[in-house]
TIGULO-751680 format. One record per atom (N, C-alpha, C): residue in one letter; y, z, x. Coordinates in steps of 0.001 Angstrom, whole numbers, padded with zeros to 6 digits, always signed. Layout:
aYZX ...
***
This chain:
m+087884+112800+049924 m+088840+111651+050332 m+089738+112245+051477 l+090056+113562+051423 l+090974+114089+052415 l+090242+113974+053781 v+088874+114278+053820 v+088091+114154+054994 v+088097+112789+055564 t+087919+111776+054670 t+087872+110356+055082 t+089216+110034+055697 r+090388+110387+055097 r+091639+110074+055713 r+091828+110714+057017 s+091468+111910+057204 s+091558+112666+058567 s+090748+111980+059591 r+089593+111520+059180 r+088741+110812+060136 r+089410+109453+060575 t+089995+108850+059584 t+090658+107536+059909 t+091871+107705+060817 a+092647+108851+060447 a+093735+109073+061412 a+093368+109527+062825 l+092212+110239+062880 l+091741+110580+064233 l+091208+109362+065039 v+090600+108397+064272 v+090159+107223+065014 v+091407+106453+065532 l+092406+106278+064633 l+093629+105522+064991 l+094272+106212+066220 m+094372+107478+066206 m+094949+108198+067256 m+094336+107923+068595 l+092941+108044+068577 l+092080+107906+069702 l+092275+106464+070197 f+092346+105480+069272 f+092535+104042+069702 f+093888+103898+070444 c+094942+104523+069918 c+096307+104347+070567 c+096288+105047+072011 v+095612+106192+072064 v+095488+106929+073363 v+094788+105997+074394 c+093632+105411+073881 c+092879+104602+074841 c+093539+103355+075269 a+094363+102814+074284 a+095063+101537+074532 a+096141+101832+075585 k+096884+102982+075430 k+097866+103344+076299 k+097364+103610+077719 a+096196+104338+077801 a+095553+104601+079073 a+095210+103232+079711 q+094695+102279+078957 q+094308+100943+079540 q+095490+100228+080036 e+096694+100266+079306 e+097836+099715+079813 e+098350+100284+081088 q+098267+101634+081197 q+098782+102357+082390 q+097868+102029+083591 a+096559+101673+083314 a+095681+101370+084345 a+095420+099932+084572 e+096556+099162+084354 e+096374+097735+084502 e+095961+097448+085938 k+095056+096649+086119 k+094665+096290+087514 k+095359+095088+088022 m+095581+095089+089433 m+096439+094068+089979 m+096070+093853+091440 t+096068+092600+091829 t+095872+092210+093313 t+097153+091644+093698 v+097717+092123+094750 v+099095+091562+095313 v+098850+091250+096903 t+099781+090283+097183 t+099711+089909+098700 t+101204+089859+099021 g+101503+090419+100294 g+102883+090411+100834 g+102872+091273+102076 k+104131+091601+102465 k+104351+092263+103714 k+104479+093808+103431 l+103747+094576+104135 l+103797+095979+103998 l+104883+096654+104777 n+105685+097436+104203 n+106837+098237+104963 n+106906+099608+104461 h+107600+100310+105316 h+108078+101692+104943 h+109092+101510+103887 a+109109+102331+102789 a+110095+102263+101670 a+111096+103299+101881 m+112300+103012+101515 m+113371+103983+101533 m+113242+105024+100430 a+113238+106297+100889 a+112959+107340+099952 a+114321+107788+099336 i+114348+107904+098007 i+115518+108360+097325 i+115384+109732+096741 g+115844+110821+097215 g+115656+112086+096793 g+114184+112596+097058 g+113455+112013+097973 g+112139+112375+098285 g+111152+111949+097182 e+111587+110921+096277 e+110717+110491+095274 e+109911+109223+095495 s+109974+108702+096724 s+109200+107482+097042 s+107915+107976+097745 t+106822+107049+097537 t+105586+107306+098302 t+105729+106958+099763 g+106841+106288+100137 g+107095+105932+101540 g+106592+104586+101940 w+105902+103842+101001 w+105451+102501+101359 w+105668+101557+100244 a+105921+100243+100578 a+106078+099230+099588 a+105672+097912+100157 i+105234+097074+099230 i+104811+095649+099732 i+105863+094704+099168 q+106443+093989+100105 q+107353+092844+099729 q+106556+091663+099377 l+106538+091371+098057 l+105520+090253+097443 l+106037+088909+097889 e+105049+088021+097995 e+105289+086714+098517 e+105890+085881+097355 s+105801+086361+096126 s+106371+085585+095025 s+106653+086639+093910 e+107642+086353+093024 e+108045+087282+091943 e+106816+087492+091105 t+106621+088772+090622 t+105491+089096+089769 t+106074+089927+088603 t+105471+089626+087404 t+105911+090314+086212 t+105041+091579+085998 i+105888+092688+085897 i+105258+094020+085762 i+105946+094750+084710 g+105340+095042+083560 g+106076+095711+082531 g+107161+094944+081951 g+107053+093627+081878 g+108112+092761+081379 g+109270+092462+082370 h+109172+093060+083534 h+110234+092820+084516 h+109747+092000+085721 q+110615+091222+086173 q+110419+090398+087469 q+110642+091258+088682 v+109719+091403+089537 v+109859+092271+090713 v+109502+091480+091973 r+110184+091753+093061 r+109910+091194+094450 r+109152+092104+095320 s+109093+093422+094931 s+108413+094342+095884 s+107721+095493+094827 i+106686+096070+095355 i+105978+097061+094613 i+105741+098342+095433 e+106017+099464+094988 e+105796+100683+095812 e+104249+100899+095718 v+103675+101429+096733 v+102126+101668+096768 v+101809+103119+097168 d+100802+103550+096560 d+100312+104872+096796 d+098901+104777+097241 y+098678+105238+098541 y+097269+105131+099141 y+097222+106373+100038 p+096017+107041+099837 p+095804+108297+100621 p+095674+108179+102095 e+095162+107061+102654 e+094926+106890+103970 e+096169+106339+104730 t+097089+107345+105020 t+098359+106856+105616 t+098151+106344+106992 g+097122+106806+107766 g+096872+106141+109012 g+096537+104795+108909 k+095896+104306+107892 k+095649+102859+107864 k+096875+102069+107437 l+097688+102730+106663 l+099045+102106+106391 l+099874+101899+107519 e+099772+102943+108412 e+100710+102849+109726 e+100165+101654+110486 k+098947+101432+110600 k+098256+100288+111312 k+098720+098984+110753 l+098873+098916+109426 l+099155+097658+108778 l+100655+097483+108568 d+101522+098436+109058 d+102958+098359+108904 d+103455+096906+109396 s+104342+096303+108557 s+104984+095092+108900 s+103982+093966+108996 k+102831+094116+108417 k+101850+093003+108451 k+101649+092464+107120 r+101181+091195+106896 r+100891+090631+105702 r+099544+091130+105236 v+099502+091782+104073 v+098301+092396+103511 v+098001+091942+102142 t+096749+092156+101595 t+096359+092040+100382 t+095887+093449+099810 a+096401+093892+098546 a+096001+095232+098103 a+095562+095059+096749 i+094593+095883+096380 i+093976+095913+095050 i+094103+097261+094497 g+094649+097407+093336 g+094815+098747+092666 g+095129+098647+091238 t+095686+099697+090573 t+096067+099855+089292 t+097531+100237+089188 i+098224+099814+088178 i+099672+100049+088008 i+099789+101443+087309 s+100598+102384+087947 s+100876+103709+087332 s+102417+103653+087187 r+102811+104379+086084 r+104190+104574+085777 r+104698+105983+086343 r+105539+106027+087243 r+106039+107241+087807 r+107458+107553+087406 q+107878+108696+087100 q+109226+109183+086620 q+109834+110099+087664 g+111106+109623+088104 g+111753+110455+089144 g+113204+110773+088639 v+113742+111755+089096 v+115159+112229+088727 v+116196+111301+089256 e+116014+110738+090426 e+116938+109755+091035 e+116483+108249+090730 t+115251+107965+090709 t+114739+106663+090709 t+114442+106269+089227 g+114266+107150+088249 g+113878+106845+086812 g+112479+106472+086876 e+112112+105799+085759 e+110679+105216+085714 e+110459+103980+086599 r+109382+103910+087303 r+109100+102842+088079 r+107712+102559+088238 p+107249+101349+088361 p+105836+101078+088579 p+105374+101366+089977 v+104172+101936+090214 v+103539+102242+091477 v+102111+101661+091538 l+101816+100969+092538 l+100542+100411+092682 l+099583+101448+093307 v+098684+102092+092637 v+097710+102968+093165 v+096694+102261+093753 v+096615+102125+095098 v+095736+101222+095838 v+094356+101799+095984 s+093431+101006+095620 s+091939+101290+095903 s+091378+100693+097183 s+092109+099446+097507 s+091626+098710+098744 s+092821+097992+099296 i+093091+097933+100635 i+094126+097254+101237 i+093537+096856+102593 k+093974+095528+102955 k+093521+094902+104207 k+094490+093890+104599 e+094419+093562+105830 e+095199+092554+106399 e+094942+091249+105890 a+095842+090424+105423 a+095564+089076+104942 a+095511+088130+106035 k+094309+087595+106328 k+094187+086737+107509 k+094662+085307+107445 g+094850+084857+106150 g+095245+083536+106022 g+096736+083333+106401 k+097027+082075+106521 k+098457+081789+106940 k+099422+082059+105867 t+100563+082461+106142 t+101668+082622+105117 t+102023+081382+104449 p+102042+081330+103141 p+102304+080042+102416 p+103545+079381+102944 p+103620+078188+103068 p+104838+077483+103533 p+106028+077689+102584 v+107166+077729+102963 v+108390+077820+102210 v+108625+076527+101448 p+108699+076608+100164 p+109044+075264+099357 p+110338+074659+099809 a+110365+073327+099786 a+111612+072615+100332 a+112845+072993+099710 n+112797+073431+098372 n+114028+073780+097631 n+114396+075322+097767 t+113636+075976+098603 t+113894+077465+098689 t+115251+077717+099441 v+115458+076949+100470 v+116598+077041+101256 v+117360+075725+101310 p+118010+075312+100212 p+118611+074076+100114 p+119978+073790+100684 f+120305+074733+101584 f+121596+074697+102195 f+121671+075372+103567 s+122602+074993+104391 s+122777+075581+105640 s+123853+076695+105600 l+123585+077726+106313 l+124473+078920+106252 l+125700+078671+107301 a+125495+077855+108282 a+126537+077519+109299 a+127788+077024+108583 g+128894+077718+108804 g+130188+077320+108390 g+130587+077889+106991 s+129640+078754+106499 s+129876+079264+105197 s+130345+080768+105205 e+131020+081184+104023 e+131539+082602+104023 e+131273+083118+102648 w+130829+084410+102612 w+130275+085091+101383 w+130953+086391+101054 l+131075+086704+099793 l+131579+087981+099338 l+130478+088859+098765 l+130354+090042+099235 l+129218+090929+098824 l+129504+091395+097333 e+128541+091174+096471 e+128653+091550+095031 e+127885+092715+094802 d+126737+092873+095540 d+125838+094136+095222 d+125191+094612+096487 l+125237+095779+096882 l+124751+096409+097959 l+123387+097040+097809 g+122331+096238+097710 g+121006+096800+097545 g+120763+097571+096235 g+121435+097200+095168 g+121302+097804+093908 g+122374+098905+093594 s+123211+099323+094645 s+124213+100333+094371 s+125596+099721+094113 g+125684+098472+093800 g+127099+097919+093475 g+127918+097967+094753 v+129201+097711+094495 v+130318+097791+095516 v+131581+098357+094883 i+132294+098799+095841 i+133708+099541+095310 i+134581+098475+094905 d+135233+098639+093813 d+136196+097683+093249 d+137354+097529+094241 r+137781+096293+094312 r+138961+095965+095112 r+138814+096133+096649 i+137582+096383+097087 i+137287+096483+098494 i+136358+095381+098876 q+136842+094431+099600 q+136057+093242+099970 q+135202+093425+101149 a+133927+093282+101140 a+132931+093140+102089 a+132427+091848+102218 t+132614+091168+103340 t+132341+089763+103410 t+131263+089450+104566 l+130779+088304+104568 l+129835+087790+105567 l+130105+086366+105758 a+130292+085974+107135 a+130588+084602+107489 a+129675+084182+108617 f+129369+082783+108640 f+128671+082211+109698 f+129577+081113+110353 p+130454+081546+111232 p+131551+080549+111721 p+130911+079448+112493 e+129781+079650+113189 e+129078+078581+113879 e+127622+078984+114072 a+126729+078112+114548 a+125357+078341+114630 a+125179+079385+115693 g+124333+080462+115286 g+124076+081558+116190 g+125002+082653+116125 k+126026+082572+115205 k+127037+083700+115124 k+127203+084149+113747 v+127573+085467+113558 v+127920+085984+112352 v+129225+086940+112429 a+129944+087002+111429 a+131133+087815+111441 a+131442+088192+109996 g+132475+089053+109913 g+132904+089445+108512 g+133631+090794+108460 n+133910+091200+107176 n+134484+092461+107109 n+133534+093491+106363 g+133388+094606+107052 g+132332+095484+106584 g+132739+096402+105471 s+134044+096344+105076 s+134753+097062+103950 s+135984+097568+104503 c+136041+097993+105747 c+137236+098451+106318 c+137437+097789+107752 n+136375+097626+108516 n+136588+097002+109890 n+135862+095611+109964 r+136497+094780+110819 r+135889+093494+111148 r+134604+093718+111984 f+133516+092813+111771 f+132408+092938+112603 f+132047+091548+113126 f+131193+091470+114057 f+130752+090180+114615 f+129540+090491+115463 g+128769+089418+115649 g+127463+089439+116441 g+126660+088196+116432 p+125486+088323+117050 p+124668+087084+116986 p+123880+086954+115735 a+123401+085660+115367 a+122590+085491+114207 a+121484+084568+114589 n+120332+085011+114292 n+119126+084112+114608 n+118517+083616+113229 i+118638+082381+112945 i+118250+081961+111545 i+117146+080796+111831 s+116010+080914+111083 s+114996+079914+111191 s+114227+079762+109893 g+114313+078712+109222 g+113774+078586+107846 g+114453+079589+106947 d+113708+080464+106291 d+114353+081550+105455 d+114320+082890+105982 t+113998+082947+107380 t+114162+084207+108080 t+115522+084369+108683 i+115929+085498+108833 i+117167+085727+109429 i+117214+087155+110212 k+117872+087085+111292 k+117998+088336+112094 k+119383+088417+112468 l+120130+089533+112171 l+121481+089723+112502 l+121728+090902+113554 g+122570+090711+114440 g+122915+091768+115402 g+122077+091714+116679 p+122497+092805+117484 p+123424+094017+117094 p+124747+093605+116882 l+125456+094275+115925 l+126758+094045+115384 l+127774+094945+116150 a+128803+094462+116405 a+130036+095179+117080 a+131124+095181+116007 s+131979+096149+115969 s+132961+096215+115017 s+134188+096874+115584 s+135358+096695+114868 s+136586+097401+115219 s+136455+098806+114830 r+137366+099659+115010 r+137260+101139+114892 r+138391+101802+114055 m+138809+101023+113048 m+139879+101508+112154 m+139269+102475+111170 a+140027+103618+110846 a+139592+104583+109964 a+139988+104278+108499 c+139162+104508+107561 c+139452+104265+106111 c+138886+105560+105262 p+139151+105574+103967 p+138679+106691+103267 p+137201+106789+103271 e+136691+107960+103189 e+135274+108430+103381 e+134315+107409+102615 v+134709+107203+101246 v+133813+106396+100409 v+133765+104947+100905 v+134904+104428+101522 v+134855+103169+101964 v+134013+103091+103237 m+134168+104004+104108 m+133390+104131+105337 m+131877+104145+105067 n+131639+104922+103912 n+130107+105112+103619 n+129548+103742+103207 q+130299+102961+102375 q+129841+101709+101994 q+129740+100825+103276 e+130650+100796+104155 e+130618+099982+105351 e+129353+100270+106132 n+129102+101687+106349 n+127945+101973+107091 n+126643+101474+106516 k+126475+101555+105202 k+125307+101184+104506 k+125263+099652+104692 y+126312+098900+104520 y+126268+097479+104563 y+125896+096990+106121 l+126375+097574+107066 l+126097+097162+108361 l+124661+097520+108775 v+124238+098656+108243 v+122764+098966+108480 v+121892+097892+107732 g+122199+097643+106574 g+121475+096587+105803 g+121467+095217+106465 l+122532+094744+107042 l+122641+093415+107784 l+121781+093424+108958 q+121753+094557+109647 q+120970+094631+110830 q+119487+094883+110594 a+119088+095028+109342 a+117718+095158+108905 a+117373+093970+108197 a+118109+092865+108221 a+117910+091578+107456 a+116551+090962+107932 e+115798+090451+107022 e+114510+089806+107308 e+114383+088426+106797 r+114929+088193+105604 r+114746+086735+105140 r+115958+086600+103995 f+116183+085352+103616 f+117188+085072+102670 f+116753+084017+101810 e+117441+083842+100607 e+117227+082776+099642 e+118458+082479+098904 w+118503+081278+098293 w+119545+080905+097343 w+119030+080857+096026 k+119520+081713+095071 k+118973+081907+093776 k+120116+082091+092778 d+120020+081347+091724 d+121042+081478+090632 d+122427+081583+091154 s+122917+080678+092031 s+124174+080601+092630 s+124571+081789+093443 h+123539+082532+093923 h+123783+083704+094891 h+123005+083594+096208 l+123533+084122+097242 l+122751+084324+098398 l+122236+085658+098405 l+120923+085739+098534 l+120209+087041+098577 l+119741+087282+099981 i+119907+088464+100533 i+119420+088768+101857 i+118604+090028+101641 y+117355+089900+101953 y+116312+090964+101860 y+116169+091754+103191 c+116428+093064+103144 c+116486+093905+104294 c+115322+094883+104202 k+114842+095276+105440 k+113860+096274+105560 k+114302+097558+105058 d+113476+098331+104304 d+113820+099620+103746 d+114816+099574+102587 f+115132+098390+102172 f+116001+098265+101003 f+115226+097747+099790 d+115225+098522+098693 d+114343+098120+097558 d+114912+096877+096983 q+116151+096509+097012 q+116761+095423+096446 q+117588+094578+097479 p+117733+093304+097320 p+118487+092546+098359 p+119965+092730+098290 l+120626+092449+099294 l+122191+092265+099297 l+122487+091006+098638 r+123365+091031+097674 r+123749+089847+096872 r+125166+089305+097032 f+125359+088071+097351 f+126597+087599+097686 f+126979+086315+096920 t+128200+086129+096625 t+128734+084843+096114 t+129427+084147+097173 r+129458+082796+097027 r+130084+081996+098047 r+131713+082041+097892 m+132408+082240+099002 m+133935+082261+098952 m+134354+080882+099093 q+135307+080474+098286 q+135947+079113+098455 q+136950+079153+099641 a+136839+077939+100271 a+137802+077741+101337 a+139201+077549+100720 p+140318+078028+101218 p+141624+077841+100644 p+142006+076346+100712 k+142555+075881+099580 k+143024+074517+099551 k+144250+074267+100444 p+144345+073145+101146 p+145486+072864+101909 p+146720+072773+101233 s+147838+073290+101787 s+149063+073268+101169 s+149558+071885+101009 a+150367+071654+099932 a+150876+070253+099716 a+152015+070025+100577 p+152069+068804+101139 p+153103+068511+102091 p+154533+068552+101554 
***
């Protein structure tokens, strides 16, 4: 009887191991824009695909997926292009990044088809004349009681407060694509932590590629940022009573 129980335990253990290996080797095909990925503590593969639509991986909704592919020369040729990649999902652990999914690519090629049209309700509002408060800087949060803002005073122009200094510059907006800058700013000095936030914010704005309105937030997706800049609308002050 002891031998039978041992055999049963061994079979169950092997089943669990195989099931876990199968889960880790989940196959996936994705389509999106290939870009260099921002490395955090040297823990990034250096490449990521900005997905055309949100995808569920490990129970989480993601808009981009880091990719691992040995032929870096091919990735360089496909940089900033719309691609289709086939591979398996691997879980990677990093000191700075924690556990994250990585698509181990077996095949990647340029997607020749046209980019799907933007649904009519994706951009249900005009940015012209609006003003926004930064709530999250690409996943790193923001400093309490330090307001970083973004405003579109008129068509073709952008302005705001970077955290310390005022900035302004041109804005090119078409559909859900957005290009800001080059930005100019005042030169007032502030504490180092505030200046660091401002520098990252302005870098992000000048790397902006597209935007969307989602769950009452303005999201701006920037090249080399794993997560978007997230804003809430600032209410215009009410006129004083006569």
